[in-house]
ZATI-563266 format. One line per 5 residues: their letters; for each residue x, y, z of N, C-alpha, C. Coordinates in steps of 0.1 Angstrom, whole numbers, plus 2048, in hexadecimal, padded with zeros to 3 digits. Each point is the difference from the previous one (the first is absolute). Example, Ala and Ser with C-alpha at 12.3 -4.5 7.8 and 13.67 -1.06 7.14 Angstrom:
% ZATI-563266
AS	884,7C7,84E,7F7,80C,800,809,80C,800 ~ 7FC,80B,7F9,809,80B,800,7F8,80B,808 .
***
This chain:
% ZATI-563266
MKGVR	CC7,E4B,8D3,803,7F5,803,7FA,7F2,801 ~ 7F1,804,807,7EF,7F4,802,7FE,802,7F7 ~ 801,809,7F6,7F9,7FE,7EF,809,7F6,7F8 ~ 811,803,806,806,7F4,7F5,7FB,7F0,80A ~ 800,803,80D,7FF,7F2,7FE,7F2,7F7,803 .
NDRKI	7F4,803,7FD,7F6,803,7F9,7FF,7FA,7F4 ~ 80B,805,7F7,806,7FA,7F2,804,7F4,802 ~ 807,7FD,801,80C,7FA,805,7F3,7F4,802 ~ 7F7,800,80B,7FC,7F6,802,7F5,7FE,7F7 ~ 7F9,808,7F7,7F9,7FD,7F3,807,7F7,7F9 .
RHNGL	80B,802,7FF,80D,7F9,7F4,7FB,7F3,807 ~ 804,7FC,80D,803,7F6,807,7F4,7F7,7F5 ~ 7F4,804,80A,7F3,7FB,7FF,7FE,7FF,7EA ~ 804,804,7FA,800,7FC,7F5,805,7F3,7FD ~ 811,805,803,808,7F4,800,7FA,7F3,807 .
KSEMK	7FC,7FE,80B,7F6,7F2,804,7F2,802,7F1 ~ 7FD,80B,800,7F5,7F4,7F8,802,7FC,7F1 ~ 80A,807,7FD,808,7FB,7F2,803,7F1,804 ~ 808,7FE,80D,804,7F2,7FE,7F8,7F7,804 ~ 7F3,806,805,7F5,7F8,800,7F8,7F9,7F8 .
RKDIN	802,80C,7F5,7FC,7FB,7F5,809,7F8,7F8 ~ 80E,803,800,809,7F7,7F6,7F9,7F1,805 ~ 801,7FF,80F,7FE,7F0,807,7F3,7FD,7FE ~ 7F5,804,7FA,7F3,7FC,7FE,808,7FF,7F5 ~ 801,804,7F3,801,7FB,7F7,80A,7F9,7FB .
YSIDM	808,7FC,80C,809,7F5,7FF,7F4,7F4,7FD ~ 7FD,801,80F,7F2,7F6,7FD,7FC,7FC,7F7 ~ 7F7,80A,7FC,7FA,7FB,7FA,805,7F8,7F1 ~ 80D,808,7FF,80B,7FA,7F5,7FD,7F2,800 ~ 807,7F7,80E,804,7FD,802,7F5,7F1,7FF .
AMLLS	7F4,804,805,7F6,7F9,800,7FD,7FD,7F0 ~ 801,809,7F7,7FE,7FC,7EF,809,7F9,7FF ~ 80A,804,805,80C,7F3,7FA,7F8,7F1,803 ~ 7FB,7FF,80D,802,7F5,806,7EE,7F9,7F8 ~ 7F7,808,7FB,7F5,801,7FC,805,7F7,7F1 .
FILCG	806,80E,7FC,806,7F2,7ED,805,7FA,804 ~ 80B,7FB,806,807,7F3,801,7F8,7F4,7FE ~ 7F5,801,80D,7F7,7F4,805,7F7,7FF,7F5 ~ 7FB,80D,7FB,7F9,7FF,7F7,805,7F8,7F1 ~ 80A,805,7FC,803,7F8,7F8,806,7F5,802 .
ITGII	803,7F7,80B,806,7F5,7FD,7F8,7F9,7FF ~ 7F0,803,80A,7F3,7FC,801,7FC,7FA,7F0 ~ 7FE,811,7F9,7FE,7FD,7F1,806,7F7,7F8 ~ 810,7FE,7FC,804,7F7,7FF,7FC,7F2,7FF ~ 800,7FD,812,7FC,7EE,804,7F2,7FD,7F9 .
KWPGL	7F9,810,7FE,7F3,7FC,7FB,800,7FD,7F1 ~ 807,804,7F5,802,801,7F7,7FC,7F6,7F9 ~ 7F3,7FB,7FA,7FB,7F7,7F5,80B,7F7,7FE ~ 7FC,7F4,804,80A,7F4,7FA,80F,802,807 ~ 803,80B,804,80D,7FE,805,805,7F5,80C .
AYSLG	7FA,7FC,80B,7FB,7F5,807,801,7F6,7FE ~ 7F7,7F7,7F3,803,7F9,7F6,80E,7FD,7FE ~ 805,808,7F4,807,7FF,7FD,812,7FC,807 ~ 7F8,806,80C,80F,7FF,80E,7FC,7F2,806 ~ 7F5,7F8,7FC,7FC,7F7,805,7FE,801,80F .
LDYQS	7FA,808,802,7F6,805,80D,7F3,7FF,7FC ~ 7F4,7FC,80A,7F4,805,7FF,7F8,808,80C ~ 7F7,808,7FC,7FD,80B,809,7FD,7FB,80F ~ 7FA,7F1,800,7FE,7FF,80A,80E,802,80B ~ 80B,7F5,7FA,80B,802,809,806,810,803 .
LNIGV	7F9,80D,7F7,805,80F,802,7F5,804,808 ~ 7FB,7FA,807,7F0,80C,805,800,80A,7FB ~ 7F8,7FC,7F4,804,80C,7F7,7F0,80C,807 ~ 7F7,7FB,808,7F9,805,806,805,80D,809 ~ 80C,7FE,80B,80C,808,804,807,807,7F6 .
ITLIH	803,7FA,7F8,808,80D,7F4,7F6,80B,7FB ~ 7F6,7F7,7FB,7F2,80D,7FC,801,80A,80C ~ 7FC,7FF,80A,7FC,805,80A,80B,808,802 ~ 80E,7FE,802,809,809,800,807,807,7F3 ~ 7F9,7FC,7F1,801,807,7F8,7F6,80E,801 .
DWSGL	7F3,7F9,804,7F7,809,7FD,803,80E,80A ~ 802,7FD,80B,7FF,807,80A,812,80C,801 ~ 807,7F8,7FC,80D,80B,7FD,7FD,806,7F0 ~ 7FD,7FF,7F6,7FC,806,7F8,7F5,80C,803 ~ 7F4,7FF,809,7FB,80A,806,805,80D,805 .
ALCIL	80E,7FA,809,805,805,807,809,80C,7FB ~ 809,7F8,7F8,803,806,7F2,7FA,80C,7FA ~ 7F7,7FB,7FD,7F4,80E,7FC,7FF,80A,809 ~ 7FC,7FC,80A,7FF,80A,80B,80A,808,805 ~ 80C,7F9,801,80C,808,802,808,80A,7F3 .
SMMHV	7FB,7FC,7F3,805,805,7F5,7FF,80A,801 ~ 7EC,802,802,7F9,80E,800,808,809,80C ~ 803,7FD,80E,805,806,80B,808,801,7FD ~ 80C,7FD,7F8,80B,804,7F4,7FF,80F,7FA ~ 7F6,7FB,7F9,7FD,809,7F6,7FB,810,808 .
IMHRK	7F8,7FD,807,7F7,80E,809,812,806,806 ~ 805,7F7,802,80D,807,80E,807,807,7F4 ~ 804,7FD,7F5,802,805,7F4,7FF,80C,7F7 ~ 7F1,801,805,800,806,7F2,7FC,80E,7FD ~ 80E,806,80F,7FF,80C,7F8,811,800,7F7 .
WLVTM	804,7F4,7FE,80B,801,7F8,7FC,7FE,7F6 ~ 7F4,7F0,7FF,7FC,7FD,7F4,7FB,80D,7F6 ~ 7F6,808,808,7FD,80D,7FA,80C,809,7F7 ~ 808,801,80A,80C,80C,7FC,80A,7F8,7F5 ~ 801,7F3,7FF,807,7F7,7F4,7F7,7FF,7F6 .
TRRKL	7F5,802,7FF,7F8,7FD,7F8,7FE,80D,7F7 ~ 7FF,808,805,7FD,812,7FF,813,805,7F7 ~ 802,7F6,807,812,806,7F8,804,7F4,7F5 ~ 7F9,7F5,800,802,7FC,7F5,7F4,804,7F3 ~ 7F7,803,802,7F7,804,7F7,7FE,811,800 .
RI	80D,807,808,802,80C,7FA,7F4,80C,800 ~ 7FA,7FE,80D,7F2,804,805,803,810,809 .
***
């Protein structure tokens, strides 16, 4: 009976670990989405000639702040993407082997 109780405890701890992993994965994915949106919007704003064609000038847009947001969100997206790949490396290897029939 004592062995069964320990087995349940191990399964329960495994479930907590899996939920924690899912929470971390969700947080990374949401941060990636936010970084992607920020980088994309600021990239479109910085597109050469776009502001001029819309009748805006770069001084009214405060391009320095836009560039800062664009650069840092792009860096964050790169780092978060690498974390995402590292978290899913086992799945990526499995799927790659399956597709290549290795």
